[in-house]
Legacy VTK file of the C-alpha trace (Angstrom):
# vtk DataFile Version 3.0
C-alpha trace
ASCII
DATASET POLYDATA
POINTS 247 float
-22.902 -2.724 -4.663
-23.904 -2.492 -8.351
-21.303 0.224 -8.931
-18.595 -1.920 -7.280
-19.559 -4.907 -9.395
-19.564 -2.784 -12.544
-16.099 -1.436 -11.759
-14.805 -4.979 -11.325
-16.220 -5.977 -14.700
-14.730 -2.910 -16.389
-11.294 -3.604 -14.871
-11.458 -7.195 -16.050
-12.440 -6.200 -19.577
-9.811 -3.495 -19.847
-6.869 -5.407 -18.446
-7.543 -9.083 -19.193
-5.993 -8.952 -22.659
-2.473 -10.498 -22.663
-1.318 -7.612 -24.818
-2.244 -5.160 -22.055
-1.195 -7.295 -19.098
1.682 -5.888 -17.074
3.185 -6.237 -13.610
3.487 -4.068 -10.561
6.152 -4.516 -7.891
4.602 -4.283 -4.431
6.507 -3.801 -1.162
4.442 -5.606 1.491
4.771 -5.312 5.266
5.614 -8.738 6.708
2.425 -9.042 8.762
0.341 -8.728 5.587
2.151 -11.417 3.582
-0.591 -14.056 3.546
-3.529 -11.809 2.633
-1.318 -10.075 0.060
-0.642 -13.386 -1.690
-4.353 -14.119 -1.886
-5.079 -10.598 -3.104
-2.359 -10.874 -5.762
-3.882 -14.112 -7.065
-7.343 -12.524 -7.277
-5.834 -9.433 -8.936
-4.246 -11.624 -11.600
-7.549 -13.411 -12.217
-9.539 -10.194 -12.434
-7.165 -7.983 -14.450
-4.477 -10.130 -16.041
-1.797 -8.065 -14.295
0.830 -9.631 -12.031
1.455 -8.192 -8.576
5.049 -9.154 -7.768
5.337 -9.142 -3.986
8.385 -8.437 -1.831
7.844 -9.035 1.891
9.779 -7.394 4.725
9.747 -4.721 7.416
8.176 -1.359 6.681
11.233 0.552 7.863
13.611 -1.363 5.641
11.311 -0.929 2.661
11.092 2.808 3.207
14.882 3.069 3.206
14.990 1.093 -0.042
12.304 3.246 -1.652
14.125 6.415 -0.612
17.216 4.993 -2.336
15.411 4.336 -5.597
14.119 0.767 -5.263
11.723 0.157 -8.199
8.525 -0.536 -6.281
5.221 0.724 -7.630
3.072 0.305 -4.512
4.021 0.349 -0.825
1.792 -1.522 1.644
3.184 -0.371 4.969
2.318 -1.625 8.448
1.880 1.961 9.631
0.704 5.345 8.418
3.906 7.188 9.309
6.013 5.957 6.396
3.384 6.405 3.645
2.773 9.918 4.999
6.510 10.546 4.897
6.734 9.159 1.358
4.005 11.532 0.244
5.584 14.507 2.058
9.037 13.811 0.612
7.823 13.468 -2.963
8.199 9.697 -3.150
4.466 9.006 -3.177
1.692 10.238 -5.448
-0.294 12.968 -3.628
-3.805 11.861 -2.715
-3.161 8.155 -3.337
-2.558 7.208 0.302
-5.273 5.382 2.264
-5.695 2.947 5.173
-6.237 -0.535 3.754
-6.287 -2.374 7.104
-6.088 -1.837 10.854
-3.892 -4.443 12.530
-4.356 -6.190 15.865
-1.538 -7.226 18.175
-1.538 -10.632 19.898
0.587 -12.117 22.667
1.036 -15.705 21.512
2.664 -18.921 22.714
2.732 -22.430 21.273
2.341 -23.703 24.832
-1.289 -24.237 25.850
-2.216 -22.339 29.001
0.938 -20.228 29.166
-0.785 -17.045 27.970
-4.100 -16.308 29.660
-6.921 -14.120 28.400
-5.561 -11.015 30.104
-1.840 -11.333 29.419
-1.031 -11.776 33.136
2.058 -13.823 32.203
3.776 -10.520 31.375
3.593 -9.454 35.014
4.719 -12.778 36.446
7.716 -12.918 34.106
7.847 -16.724 34.369
9.585 -17.298 31.055
13.075 -16.886 29.637
12.529 -15.118 26.305
9.803 -13.021 24.711
9.910 -12.175 21.001
8.984 -8.885 19.379
9.659 -7.258 16.024
12.352 -4.573 16.029
10.524 -1.352 16.976
13.019 0.666 14.919
11.713 -0.803 11.674
8.459 -2.640 12.454
5.239 -0.916 13.640
4.095 -4.075 15.433
7.294 -3.870 17.437
6.398 -0.319 18.415
2.937 -1.490 19.490
4.489 -4.284 21.561
6.777 -1.869 23.405
3.899 0.568 23.981
1.798 -2.263 25.415
4.516 -3.379 27.810
5.098 0.205 28.934
1.378 0.722 29.506
1.298 -2.399 31.664
4.384 -1.235 33.548
6.450 -4.310 32.684
8.826 -3.081 29.992
11.836 -2.418 32.222
11.540 -5.814 33.894
11.111 -7.667 30.605
13.635 -5.814 28.446
16.495 -8.223 29.317
14.314 -11.087 28.041
13.449 -9.510 24.694
14.438 -11.222 21.458
14.012 -8.885 18.500
13.228 -10.073 14.986
14.003 -7.939 11.962
10.308 -8.197 11.072
7.102 -9.575 12.580
7.705 -12.717 10.501
10.982 -13.403 12.279
9.393 -12.650 15.640
6.837 -15.361 14.919
9.601 -17.744 13.824
11.338 -17.284 17.174
8.163 -18.472 18.901
7.461 -21.243 16.413
10.952 -22.715 16.757
11.053 -22.415 20.542
13.734 -19.735 20.651
11.217 -17.729 22.700
8.385 -19.152 24.802
6.018 -16.393 23.768
5.932 -13.134 21.884
3.955 -10.334 20.303
2.795 -11.068 16.757
0.085 -9.926 14.370
-3.343 -11.492 14.751
-3.215 -12.316 11.037
-0.272 -14.667 11.678
-2.141 -16.842 14.167
-5.788 -16.392 13.209
-5.786 -19.810 11.513
-3.322 -21.497 13.897
-4.868 -24.100 16.170
-3.720 -24.750 19.713
-1.305 -22.789 21.822
-2.474 -19.871 23.919
-2.982 -16.200 23.157
-4.191 -12.829 24.323
-5.536 -10.316 21.823
-4.141 -7.022 23.105
-6.821 -4.338 23.599
-6.490 -1.678 20.917
-6.363 0.994 23.646
-3.014 -0.364 24.864
-1.068 1.046 21.921
-1.178 3.520 19.058
-3.624 2.281 16.390
-1.888 0.119 13.789
-3.271 1.931 10.761
-1.711 0.170 7.789
-1.582 2.472 4.798
-0.952 1.999 1.101
0.587 4.576 -1.197
1.178 4.675 -4.935
4.814 5.551 -5.514
5.907 8.296 -7.888
7.902 5.853 -10.013
4.586 4.175 -10.946
2.408 7.277 -11.208
1.547 6.517 -14.838
1.615 2.731 -14.551
-1.841 1.236 -15.293
-1.033 -1.994 -13.424
-0.039 -0.099 -10.283
-3.125 2.106 -10.448
-5.332 -0.935 -11.041
-3.825 -2.632 -7.979
-4.513 0.418 -5.803
-8.127 0.460 -7.022
-8.483 -3.272 -6.460
-7.347 -2.861 -2.838
-10.463 -0.756 -2.206
-12.880 -3.323 -3.647
-15.430 -5.215 -1.565
-13.755 -8.468 -2.621
-10.422 -7.435 -1.140
-11.968 -5.945 1.981
-13.549 -9.345 2.678
-10.154 -11.047 2.312
-8.555 -8.564 4.690
-11.237 -9.137 7.347
-10.822 -12.900 7.009
-7.222 -12.574 8.207
-8.230 -10.794 11.417
-7.792 -7.175 10.376
-10.300 -4.400 10.771
-11.175 -2.419 7.655
-11.948 1.304 7.953
LINES 1 248
247 0 1 2 3 4 5 6 7 8 9 10 11 12 13 14 15 16 17 18 19 20 21 22 23 24 25 26 27 28 29 30 31 32 33 34 35 36 37 38 39 40 41 42 43 44 45 46 47 48 49 50 51 52 53 54 55 56 57 58 59 60 61 62 63 64 65 66 67 68 69 70 71 72 73 74 75 76 77 78 79 80 81 82 83 84 85 86 87 88 89 90 91 92 93 94 95 96 97 98 99 100 101 102 103 104 105 106 107 108 109 110 111 112 113 114 115 116 117 118 119 120 121 122 123 124 125 126 127 128 129 130 131 132 133 134 135 136 137 138 139 140 141 142 143 144 145 146 147 148 149 150 151 152 153 154 155 156 157 158 159 160 161 162 163 164 165 166 167 168 169 170 171 172 173 174 175 176 177 178 179 180 181 182 183 184 185 186 187 188 189 190 191 192 193 194 195 196 197 198 199 200 201 202 203 204 205 206 207 208 209 210 211 212 213 214 215 216 217 218 219 220 221 222 223 224 225 226 227 228 229 230 231 232 233 234 235 236 237 238 239 240 241 242 243 244 245 246
């Protein structure tokens, strides 16, 4: 704990000077938007650097990064894309790590619609169910895996409404375009009312959310400071607060 505290003090002393302050562009998976904003504010207070956040789907961000988008850090919702970035020379070797493990939730604004075991999926007594696009969003993949494991995917596929990201999937539920849907626990952890089922982790591939420092920012002190800050006890506490597990 003393070493962690000392590192925080050193970072603050080194980077707090306005002359040294810089910014790092961070591509953030949609499910992690809220904790990322809080982390960015703390990062600014501790180091003087600005973390400029862009929020979207992991798949879309990877395509942008592969085409030269000027991000310094990639916070993906999976491990596949950071691994691919590292393997294809887009990420700095050895910089990749799991910053959070996500949890999937079946959620509805309607009280009592979703029970504690997700039985509503087998009854099918609803018109639309929202998920994130599994082609670009890891939470969408987890949703499909869960429905397949429960043996309901074929029956429910005509009722699926796909959002481009987990944020849009939640919006479909929030606006009533879908009665229920699969979202990230972080999106509803502070939401009162409604009904929900936290999907057992065994029902889908683990949602290991990994960060990677991108090659374009290999020598950028702000980007490296942000990656270090993500590993701090202060940030780990923020991540847990939003319903994630921390390795």
